[in-house]
N, C-alpha and C positions, 0 to 999 in steps of 0.2 A: 504494500500500500504506500501511497504518498500522501502524507498529511500536509496541508498548506497552512502555515501560520498566518496570523493577522498581518504580519509584515511582508507577506508574499514569499516566504522562504519555504522551499520544498523539503520535507523531512521523510526520507525513505525509512520505513519501518516494516519489520516482518513479525506479526503477532506470534507466529509459531516459534520463531527463534526466541522472542522475548519470553515465551512460556516455557523455555528450556528444551525444546526439541532440537536435534542436531540437523546440520545441513551437510550432505544430503540426508533425506529421511524417507521412510516408506510413505507412499500416499495414504491419505486418511479420508474418511467420509463420515458425514453425519448419518446416523443409522435410523432412517425412516422419518426424518423430519427436517427442520431447518434451524438456523442459528438461534432464533427466539426460543425454540423448544429446548435447545441445549441450555440457554440461560435460565430457563424455568425448570430445569432438571427433569424434563420429560423424556429426553433421548440422550444417547451417548455419542461420542466421536470415537471411532476405532480406526486403527491403521491397517494396512494390508496384511499384517501378521495377527490380526484380531485383538491387538493390545488396546486397552482402553486408554486413550490419550485426552479424554475430556478435560481433565484438570489442567493440562498444558494449554489447551485452547482457551479455557476460562482465565487462567493467569495471564496469558498473552493479551487477551482482549482488555483486561483490567490495566495492564501496563501501557497499552496504547492510549487508553482513556487518561491515565496520569500525564502522559506526554502531551496529549491534546489539550488538557486543561492548562498545563504549565505554559504551553506555547500559544494559547488562545486560538486553537484551530477551529475554523468554522466549516471547512470543507475537506473531505478526504477522497482521493482517487483510489479506488479499490480494484484489485485484480479479479476479474470475472472468473467464475467457476471454482474458485478456491473455497474450501470448507471454512476458512477464516474470513476471507475477503469478498466472496461472491456477493454481488448486488442483486442480480435478477436470477442467476443460475448457479448451481453447484453440481459437482459430480456425485453420482450415486450408481453403484453397480455397473461401472463402465459406460454409463450414459450421462448426458447432461440434462438435468431436470430443473424445473422452476424452484427457486428457493434462495435464501440468502445465508451468508456465512455468519459465524459466531461474532466476530469483531464488528462486522457491518451492523448486525442487529443491535449490539451494544452502543455503537456510535449513534445510530438513529434514536435509541432510547435517551441518549444524552443530548439530543437536539442538534447533532452535527450532520451537515449535509454530506451525502455520499454520492459519488459519480462512478460509474463503471469505467474501467480503463478502456473498454471497447467503444465507449461513447464520447470520450473527451475530445474536444476540438482545439485547434491552435488558438482560435479566438478566445475560448474559455481560459486557456493557459495564460494568454496575454493579459486578460482581465485580472487574473489572480496576482500576477507579478507586477502589474502597473505598466506594462509595455503596451502601447496602443499603436 
């Protein structure tokens, strides 16, 4: 994800790394729900080895919120289809399905605007950075 501070500074963050997961890491998916369901403890996130990595996703999302508050972030550009950052779509069982990731759901609950990395335009980037 890219968080954009109130000063137009881009902050590259990876919630999964902030949550303690390694890079590279096995792919993970939200099991039968979306990010809001994970936040509400209705479903889990499991990696390709069937390991429960929910805690890492929740910690990572909370760490992103801490940075967002500190830097007065109003907008975040999120990587589509990620179980953390998906805005409209996430992966589930080797398919792309409608749903949002854990961090995206928490950002929205915090009132932070999210934009899919697949939908961002140069004009929007210029507006954020003050270049016109």
